[in-house]
Structures are given as structure tokens and as C-alpha cells.
mmCIF file as Biopython writes it, N, C-alpha, C and O atoms, coordinates in Angstrom:
data_model
#
loop_
_atom_site.group_PDB
_atom_site.id
_atom_site.type_symbol
_atom_site.label_atom_id
_atom_site.label_alt_id
_atom_site.label_comp_id
_atom_site.label_asym_id
_atom_site.label_entity_id
_atom_site.label_seq_id
_atom_site.pdbx_PDB_ins_code
_atom_site.Cartn_x
_atom_site.Cartn_y
_atom_site.Cartn_z
_atom_site.occupancy
_atom_site.B_iso_or_equiv
_atom_site.auth_seq_id
_atom_site.auth_asym_id
_atom_site.pdbx_PDB_model_num
ATOM 1   N N  . UNK A ? 1  ? 12.240 90.703 -182.685 1.0 0.0 1  A 1 
ATOM 2   C CA . UNK A ? 1  ? 11.378 89.941 -183.562 1.0 0.0 1  A 1 
ATOM 3   C C  . UNK A ? 1  ? 11.085 90.676 -184.871 1.0 0.0 1  A 1 
ATOM 4   O O  . UNK A ? 1  ? 11.081 90.030 -185.919 1.0 0.0 1  A 1 
ATOM 5   N N  . UNK A ? 2  ? 10.843 91.972 -184.870 1.0 0.0 2  A 1 
ATOM 6   C CA . UNK A ? 2  ? 10.606 92.657 -186.147 1.0 0.0 2  A 1 
ATOM 7   C C  . UNK A ? 2  ? 11.786 92.525 -187.119 1.0 0.0 2  A 1 
ATOM 8   O O  . UNK A ? 2  ? 11.591 92.460 -188.332 1.0 0.0 2  A 1 
ATOM 9   N N  . UNK A ? 3  ? 13.010 92.485 -186.576 1.0 0.0 3  A 1 
ATOM 10  C CA . UNK A ? 3  ? 14.183 92.328 -187.436 1.0 0.0 3  A 1 
ATOM 11  C C  . UNK A ? 3  ? 14.179 90.967 -188.125 1.0 0.0 3  A 1 
ATOM 12  O O  . UNK A ? 3  ? 14.493 90.867 -189.311 1.0 0.0 3  A 1 
ATOM 13  N N  . UNK A ? 4  ? 13.828 89.930 -187.387 1.0 0.0 4  A 1 
ATOM 14  C CA . UNK A ? 4  ? 13.768 88.579 -187.957 1.0 0.0 4  A 1 
ATOM 15  C C  . UNK A ? 4  ? 12.730 88.534 -189.071 1.0 0.0 4  A 1 
ATOM 16  O O  . UNK A ? 4  ? 12.995 88.004 -190.150 1.0 0.0 4  A 1 
ATOM 17  N N  . UNK A ? 5  ? 11.556 89.086 -188.813 1.0 0.0 5  A 1 
ATOM 18  C CA . UNK A ? 5  ? 10.494 89.087 -189.819 1.0 0.0 5  A 1 
ATOM 19  C C  . UNK A ? 5  ? 10.871 89.931 -191.034 1.0 0.0 5  A 1 
ATOM 20  O O  . UNK A ? 5  ? 10.486 89.609 -192.159 1.0 0.0 5  A 1 
ATOM 21  N N  . UNK A ? 6  ? 11.616 91.002 -190.813 1.0 0.0 6  A 1 
ATOM 22  C CA . UNK A ? 6  ? 11.981 91.896 -191.905 1.0 0.0 6  A 1 
ATOM 23  C C  . UNK A ? 6  ? 13.072 91.380 -192.816 1.0 0.0 6  A 1 
ATOM 24  O O  . UNK A ? 6  ? 13.126 91.774 -193.981 1.0 0.0 6  A 1 
ATOM 25  N N  . UNK A ? 7  ? 13.949 90.509 -192.327 1.0 0.0 7  A 1 
ATOM 26  C CA . UNK A ? 7  ? 15.089 90.091 -193.145 1.0 0.0 7  A 1 
ATOM 27  C C  . UNK A ? 7  ? 15.053 88.629 -193.588 1.0 0.0 7  A 1 
ATOM 28  O O  . UNK A ? 7  ? 15.960 88.174 -194.286 1.0 0.0 7  A 1 
ATOM 29  N N  . UNK A ? 8  ? 14.034 87.903 -193.197 1.0 0.0 8  A 1 
ATOM 30  C CA . UNK A ? 8  ? 14.016 86.462 -193.460 1.0 0.0 8  A 1 
ATOM 31  C C  . UNK A ? 8  ? 13.014 86.093 -194.556 1.0 0.0 8  A 1 
ATOM 32  O O  . UNK A ? 8  ? 11.940 86.683 -194.666 1.0 0.0 8  A 1 
ATOM 33  N N  . UNK A ? 9  ? 13.394 85.107 -195.355 1.0 0.0 9  A 1 
ATOM 34  C CA . UNK A ? 9  ? 12.473 84.527 -196.324 1.0 0.0 9  A 1 
ATOM 35  C C  . UNK A ? 9  ? 11.748 83.334 -195.718 1.0 0.0 9  A 1 
ATOM 36  O O  . UNK A ? 9  ? 10.605 83.036 -196.062 1.0 0.0 9  A 1 
ATOM 37  N N  . UNK A ? 10 ? 12.439 82.664 -194.809 1.0 0.0 10 A 1 
ATOM 38  C CA . UNK A ? 10 ? 11.886 81.493 -194.142 1.0 0.0 10 A 1 
ATOM 39  C C  . UNK A ? 10 ? 12.413 81.492 -192.711 1.0 0.0 10 A 1 
ATOM 40  O O  . UNK A ? 10 ? 13.574 81.819 -192.468 1.0 0.0 10 A 1 
ATOM 41  N N  . UNK A ? 11 ? 11.553 81.122 -191.771 1.0 0.0 11 A 1 
ATOM 42  C CA . UNK A ? 11 ? 11.930 81.134 -190.354 1.0 0.0 11 A 1 
ATOM 43  C C  . UNK A ? 11 ? 11.637 79.758 -189.769 1.0 0.0 11 A 1 
ATOM 44  O O  . UNK A ? 11 ? 10.520 79.251 -189.878 1.0 0.0 11 A 1 
ATOM 45  N N  . UNK A ? 12 ? 12.652 79.157 -189.145 1.0 0.0 12 A 1 
ATOM 46  C CA . UNK A ? 12 ? 12.494 77.889 -188.448 1.0 0.0 12 A 1 
ATOM 47  C C  . UNK A ? 12 ? 12.531 78.170 -186.954 1.0 0.0 12 A 1 
ATOM 48  O O  . UNK A ? 12 ? 13.392 78.908 -186.475 1.0 0.0 12 A 1 
ATOM 49  N N  . UNK A ? 13 ? 11.590 77.578 -186.216 1.0 0.0 13 A 1 
ATOM 50  C CA . UNK A ? 13 ? 11.485 77.807 -184.779 1.0 0.0 13 A 1 
ATOM 51  C C  . UNK A ? 13 ? 11.656 76.471 -184.073 1.0 0.0 13 A 1 
ATOM 52  O O  . UNK A ? 13 ? 11.080 75.464 -184.483 1.0 0.0 13 A 1 
ATOM 53  N N  . UNK A ? 14 ? 12.452 76.470 -183.009 1.0 0.0 14 A 1 
ATOM 54  C CA . UNK A ? 14 ? 12.655 75.261 -182.219 1.0 0.0 14 A 1 
ATOM 55  C C  . UNK A ? 14 ? 12.086 75.451 -180.829 1.0 0.0 14 A 1 
ATOM 56  O O  . UNK A ? 14 ? 12.077 76.556 -180.286 1.0 0.0 14 A 1 
ATOM 57  N N  . UNK A ? 15 ? 11.608 74.345 -180.259 1.0 0.0 15 A 1 
ATOM 58  C CA . UNK A ? 15 ? 11.123 74.306 -178.881 1.0 0.0 15 A 1 
ATOM 59  C C  . UNK A ? 15 ? 11.606 73.008 -178.271 1.0 0.0 15 A 1 
ATOM 60  O O  . UNK A ? 15 ? 11.342 71.931 -178.807 1.0 0.0 15 A 1 
ATOM 61  N N  . UNK A ? 16 ? 12.312 73.099 -177.157 1.0 0.0 16 A 1 
ATOM 62  C CA . UNK A ? 16 ? 12.861 71.936 -176.458 1.0 0.0 16 A 1 
ATOM 63  C C  . UNK A ? 16 ? 13.680 71.031 -177.388 1.0 0.0 16 A 1 
ATOM 64  O O  . UNK A ? 16 ? 13.567 69.807 -177.335 1.0 0.0 16 A 1 
ATOM 65  N N  . UNK A ? 17 ? 14.499 71.649 -178.236 1.0 0.0 17 A 1 
ATOM 66  C CA . UNK A ? 17 ? 15.407 70.903 -179.101 1.0 0.0 17 A 1 
ATOM 67  C C  . UNK A ? 17 ? 14.775 70.291 -180.340 1.0 0.0 17 A 1 
ATOM 68  O O  . UNK A ? 17 ? 15.438 69.551 -181.068 1.0 0.0 17 A 1 
ATOM 69  N N  . UNK A ? 18 ? 13.517 70.582 -180.591 1.0 0.0 18 A 1 
ATOM 70  C CA . UNK A ? 18 ? 12.841 70.021 -181.771 1.0 0.0 18 A 1 
ATOM 71  C C  . UNK A ? 18 ? 12.243 71.148 -182.601 1.0 0.0 18 A 1 
ATOM 72  O O  . UNK A ? 18 ? 11.865 72.194 -182.074 1.0 0.0 18 A 1 
ATOM 73  N N  . UNK A ? 19 ? 12.164 70.919 -183.896 1.0 0.0 19 A 1 
ATOM 74  C CA . UNK A ? 19 ? 11.548 71.875 -184.802 1.0 0.0 19 A 1 
ATOM 75  C C  . UNK A ? 19 ? 10.060 71.958 -184.492 1.0 0.0 19 A 1 
ATOM 76  O O  . UNK A ? 19 ? 9.349  70.956 -184.568 1.0 0.0 19 A 1 
ATOM 77  N N  . UNK A ? 20 ? 9.592  73.142 -184.147 1.0 0.0 20 A 1 
ATOM 78  C CA . UNK A ? 20 ? 8.177  73.307 -183.808 1.0 0.0 20 A 1 
ATOM 79  C C  . UNK A ? 20 ? 7.434  74.161 -184.819 1.0 0.0 20 A 1 
ATOM 80  O O  . UNK A ? 20 ? 6.209  74.273 -184.753 1.0 0.0 20 A 1 
ATOM 81  N N  . UNK A ? 21 ? 8.158  74.765 -185.755 1.0 0.0 21 A 1 
ATOM 82  C CA . UNK A ? 21 ? 7.491  75.557 -186.777 1.0 0.0 21 A 1 
ATOM 83  C C  . UNK A ? 21 ? 8.429  75.971 -187.884 1.0 0.0 21 A 1 
ATOM 84  O O  . UNK A ? 21 ? 9.607  76.242 -187.655 1.0 0.0 21 A 1 
ATOM 85  N N  . UNK A ? 22 ? 7.894  76.016 -189.081 1.0 0.0 22 A 1 
ATOM 86  C CA . UNK A ? 22 ? 8.603  76.523 -190.248 1.0 0.0 22 A 1 
ATOM 87  C C  . UNK A ? 22 ? 7.639  77.444 -190.964 1.0 0.0 22 A 1 
ATOM 88  O O  . UNK A ? 22 ? 6.550  77.031 -191.362 1.0 0.0 22 A 1 
ATOM 89  N N  . UNK A ? 23 ? 8.041  78.694 -191.128 1.0 0.0 23 A 1 
ATOM 90  C CA . UNK A ? 23 ? 7.145  79.707 -191.657 1.0 0.0 23 A 1 
ATOM 91  C C  . UNK A ? 23 ? 7.765  80.403 -192.860 1.0 0.0 23 A 1 
ATOM 92  O O  . UNK A ? 23 ? 8.953  80.728 -192.848 1.0 0.0 23 A 1 
ATOM 93  N N  . UNK A ? 24 ? 6.974  80.631 -193.886 1.0 0.0 24 A 1 
ATOM 94  C CA . UNK A ? 24 ? 7.362  81.510 -194.984 1.0 0.0 24 A 1 
ATOM 95  C C  . UNK A ? 24 ? 7.113  82.937 -194.520 1.0 0.0 24 A 1 
ATOM 96  O O  . UNK A ? 24 ? 6.288  83.173 -193.637 1.0 0.0 24 A 1 
ATOM 97  N N  . UNK A ? 25 ? 7.826  83.888 -195.117 1.0 0.0 25 A 1 
ATOM 98  C CA . UNK A ? 25 ? 7.705  85.284 -194.704 1.0 0.0 25 A 1 
ATOM 99  C C  . UNK A ? 25 ? 6.252  85.758 -194.734 1.0 0.0 25 A 1 
ATOM 100 O O  . UNK A ? 25 ? 5.808  86.436 -193.807 1.0 0.0 25 A 1 
ATOM 101 N N  . UNK A ? 26 ? 5.518  85.417 -195.768 1.0 0.0 26 A 1 
ATOM 102 C CA . UNK A ? 26 ? 4.155  85.936 -195.894 1.0 0.0 26 A 1 
ATOM 103 C C  . UNK A ? 26 ? 3.172  85.318 -194.886 1.0 0.0 26 A 1 
ATOM 104 O O  . UNK A ? 26 ? 2.092  85.870 -194.672 1.0 0.0 26 A 1 
ATOM 105 N N  . UNK A ? 27 ? 3.524  84.193 -194.269 1.0 0.0 27 A 1 
ATOM 106 C CA . UNK A ? 27 ? 2.649  83.555 -193.286 1.0 0.0 27 A 1 
ATOM 107 C C  . UNK A ? 27 ? 3.109  83.757 -191.849 1.0 0.0 27 A 1 
ATOM 108 O O  . UNK A ? 27 ? 2.399  83.378 -190.918 1.0 0.0 27 A 1 
ATOM 109 N N  . UNK A ? 28 ? 4.269  84.338 -191.655 1.0 0.0 28 A 1 
ATOM 110 C CA . UNK A ? 28 ? 4.834  84.495 -190.312 1.0 0.0 28 A 1 
ATOM 111 C C  . UNK A ? 28 ? 4.312  85.764 -189.652 1.0 0.0 28 A 1 
ATOM 112 O O  . UNK A ? 28 ? 4.315  86.840 -190.249 1.0 0.0 28 A 1 
ATOM 113 N N  . UNK A ? 29 ? 3.866  85.618 -188.416 1.0 0.0 29 A 1 
ATOM 114 C CA . UNK A ? 29 ? 3.519  86.762 -187.576 1.0 0.0 29 A 1 
ATOM 115 C C  . UNK A ? 29 ? 4.266  86.603 -186.259 1.0 0.0 29 A 1 
ATOM 116 O O  . UNK A ? 29 ? 4.714  85.508 -185.918 1.0 0.0 29 A 1 
ATOM 117 N N  . UNK A ? 30 ? 4.393  87.680 -185.536 1.0 0.0 30 A 1 
ATOM 118 C CA . UNK A ? 30 ? 5.045  87.601 -184.235 1.0 0.0 30 A 1 
ATOM 119 C C  . UNK A ? 30 ? 4.317  86.617 -183.338 1.0 0.0 30 A 1 
ATOM 120 O O  . UNK A ? 30 ? 4.946  85.857 -182.602 1.0 0.0 30 A 1 
ATOM 121 N N  . UNK A ? 31 ? 3.008  86.630 -183.396 1.0 0.0 31 A 1 
ATOM 122 C CA . UNK A ? 31 ? 2.209  85.745 -182.553 1.0 0.0 31 A 1 
ATOM 123 C C  . UNK A ? 31 ? 2.427  84.277 -182.905 1.0 0.0 31 A 1 
ATOM 124 O O  . UNK A ? 31 ? 2.565  83.441 -182.013 1.0 0.0 31 A 1 
ATOM 125 N N  . UNK A ? 32 ? 2.459  83.957 -184.207 1.0 0.0 32 A 1 
ATOM 126 C CA . UNK A ? 32 ? 2.645  82.557 -184.606 1.0 0.0 32 A 1 
ATOM 127 C C  . UNK A ? 32 ? 4.051  82.069 -184.274 1.0 0.0 32 A 1 
ATOM 128 O O  . UNK A ? 32 ? 4.225  80.912 -183.893 1.0 0.0 32 A 1 
ATOM 129 N N  . UNK A ? 33 ? 5.050  82.926 -184.410 1.0 0.0 33 A 1 
ATOM 130 C CA . UNK A ? 33 ? 6.418  82.543 -184.069 1.0 0.0 33 A 1 
ATOM 131 C C  . UNK A ? 33 ? 6.564  82.315 -182.568 1.0 0.0 33 A 1 
ATOM 132 O O  . UNK A ? 33 ? 7.208  81.354 -182.146 1.0 0.0 33 A 1 
ATOM 133 N N  . UNK A ? 34 ? 5.976  83.183 -181.771 1.0 0.0 34 A 1 
ATOM 134 C CA . UNK A ? 34 ? 6.069  83.021 -180.320 1.0 0.0 34 A 1 
ATOM 135 C C  . UNK A ? 34 ? 5.291  81.791 -179.854 1.0 0.0 34 A 1 
ATOM 136 O O  . UNK A ? 34 ? 5.721  81.109 -178.923 1.0 0.0 34 A 1 
ATOM 137 N N  . UNK A ? 35 ? 4.166  81.501 -180.481 1.0 0.0 35 A 1 
ATOM 138 C CA . UNK A ? 35 ? 3.407  80.294 -180.131 1.0 0.0 35 A 1 
ATOM 139 C C  . UNK A ? 35 ? 4.254  79.054 -180.393 1.0 0.0 35 A 1 
ATOM 140 O O  . UNK A ? 35 ? 4.274  78.134 -179.575 1.0 0.0 35 A 1 
ATOM 141 N N  . UNK A ? 36 ? 4.947  79.021 -181.514 1.0 0.0 36 A 1 
ATOM 142 C CA . UNK A ? 36 ? 5.814  77.887 -181.829 1.0 0.0 36 A 1 
ATOM 143 C C  . UNK A ? 36 ? 6.983  77.812 -180.854 1.0 0.0 36 A 1 
ATOM 144 O O  . UNK A ? 36 ? 7.391  76.717 -180.467 1.0 0.0 36 A 1 
ATOM 145 N N  . UNK A ? 37 ? 7.525  78.953 -180.454 1.0 0.0 37 A 1 
ATOM 146 C CA . UNK A ? 37 ? 8.680  78.979 -179.557 1.0 0.0 37 A 1 
ATOM 147 C C  . UNK A ? 37 ? 8.348  78.475 -178.158 1.0 0.0 37 A 1 
ATOM 148 O O  . UNK A ? 37 ? 9.220  77.941 -177.472 1.0 0.0 37 A 1 
ATOM 149 N N  . UNK A ? 38 ? 7.106  78.636 -177.728 1.0 0.0 38 A 1 
ATOM 150 C CA . UNK A ? 38 ? 6.735  78.181 -176.391 1.0 0.0 38 A 1 
ATOM 151 C C  . UNK A ? 38 ? 5.988  76.850 -176.416 1.0 0.0 38 A 1 
ATOM 152 O O  . UNK A ? 38 ? 5.510  76.386 -175.380 1.0 0.0 38 A 1 
ATOM 153 N N  . UNK A ? 39 ? 5.884  76.234 -177.599 1.0 0.0 39 A 1 
ATOM 154 C CA . UNK A ? 39 ? 5.292  74.909 -177.705 1.0 0.0 39 A 1 
ATOM 155 C C  . UNK A ? 39 ? 3.793  74.890 -177.861 1.0 0.0 39 A 1 
ATOM 156 O O  . UNK A ? 39 ? 3.172  73.850 -177.639 1.0 0.0 39 A 1 
ATOM 157 N N  . UNK A ? 40 ? 3.189  75.997 -178.233 1.0 0.0 40 A 1 
ATOM 158 C CA . UNK A ? 40 ? 1.745  76.048 -178.425 1.0 0.0 40 A 1 
ATOM 159 C C  . UNK A ? 40 ? 1.382  76.097 -179.899 1.0 0.0 40 A 1 
ATOM 160 O O  . UNK A ? 40 ? 0.354  76.659 -180.276 1.0 0.0 40 A 1 
ATOM 161 N N  . UNK A ? 41 ? 2.215  75.518 -180.715 1.0 0.0 41 A 1 
ATOM 162 C CA . UNK A ? 41 ? 2.024  75.505 -182.159 1.0 0.0 41 A 1 
ATOM 163 C C  . UNK A ? 41 ? 0.984  74.464 -182.543 1.0 0.0 41 A 1 
ATOM 164 O O  . UNK A ? 41 ? 1.055  73.322 -182.089 1.0 0.0 41 A 1 
ATOM 165 N N  . UNK A ? 42 ? 0.031  74.840 -183.363 1.0 0.0 42 A 1 
ATOM 166 C CA . UNK A ? 42 ? -0.957 73.896 -183.888 1.0 0.0 42 A 1 
ATOM 167 C C  . UNK A ? 42 ? -0.451 73.342 -185.206 1.0 0.0 42 A 1 
ATOM 168 O O  . UNK A ? 42 ? 0.146  74.071 -185.997 1.0 0.0 42 A 1 
ATOM 169 N N  . UNK A ? 43 ? -0.682 72.074 -185.446 1.0 0.0 43 A 1 
ATOM 170 C CA . UNK A ? 43 ? -0.133 71.408 -186.615 1.0 0.0 43 A 1 
ATOM 171 C C  . UNK A ? 43 ? -0.608 72.021 -187.918 1.0 0.0 43 A 1 
ATOM 172 O O  . UNK A ? 43 ? 0.123  71.964 -188.907 1.0 0.0 43 A 1 
ATOM 173 N N  . UNK A ? 44 ? -1.812 72.612 -187.968 1.0 0.0 44 A 1 
ATOM 174 C CA . UNK A ? 44 ? -2.289 73.192 -189.221 1.0 0.0 44 A 1 
ATOM 175 C C  . UNK A ? 44 ? -1.544 74.463 -189.581 1.0 0.0 44 A 1 
ATOM 176 O O  . UNK A ? 44 ? -1.591 74.895 -190.733 1.0 0.0 44 A 1 
ATOM 177 N N  . UNK A ? 45 ? -0.845 75.083 -188.610 1.0 0.0 45 A 1 
ATOM 178 C CA . UNK A ? 45 ? -0.051 76.272 -188.893 1.0 0.0 45 A 1 
ATOM 179 C C  . UNK A ? 45 ? 1.362  75.945 -189.338 1.0 0.0 45 A 1 
ATOM 180 O O  . UNK A ? 45 ? 2.079  76.819 -189.826 1.0 0.0 45 A 1 
ATOM 181 N N  . UNK A ? 46 ? 1.766  74.702 -189.176 1.0 0.0 46 A 1 
ATOM 182 C CA . UNK A ? 46 ? 3.118  74.285 -189.538 1.0 0.0 46 A 1 
ATOM 183 C C  . UNK A ? 46 ? 3.232  74.192 -191.056 1.0 0.0 46 A 1 
ATOM 184 O O  . UNK A ? 46 ? 2.465  73.474 -191.697 1.0 0.0 46 A 1 
ATOM 185 N N  . UNK A ? 47 ? 4.181  74.914 -191.626 1.0 0.0 47 A 1 
ATOM 186 C CA . UNK A ? 47 ? 4.390  74.915 -193.076 1.0 0.0 47 A 1 
ATOM 187 C C  . UNK A ? 47 ? 5.668  74.159 -193.346 1.0 0.0 47 A 1 
ATOM 188 O O  . UNK A ? 47 ? 6.756  74.665 -193.071 1.0 0.0 47 A 1 
ATOM 189 N N  . UNK A ? 48 ? 5.556  72.936 -193.890 1.0 0.0 48 A 1 
ATOM 190 C CA . UNK A ? 48 ? 6.737  72.114 -194.139 1.0 0.0 48 A 1 
ATOM 191 C C  . UNK A ? 48 ? 6.858  71.809 -195.600 1.0 0.0 48 A 1 
ATOM 192 O O  . UNK A ? 48 ? 7.794  71.124 -196.012 1.0 0.0 48 A 1 
#
């Protein structure tokens, strides 16, 4: 996960075949990415 955060400008996360999160580098944390990956993403954290 640190490698993804270190080299990405934007990160898209999928859960069960659907986009569950889109994060800019400055808003992405390991916790927010993992929450999106397991389907516990809150809509106010989704950056589209």
C-alpha cells in the first residue's frame, strides 16, 4: 500500500466489481483506501 500511495496521482478502488472510491493523492490514506476496498466507503469520502 505505501508504494501505491507514493507513486500515484489518483487511485481508483473497486469492490465487488464496482468503483467504490476515487482518491486524489493528497486525500488518500491507507485507511480510506482499505475502507473502500472492503465496501465500507462513505459517500462523502468519494472524490469524483
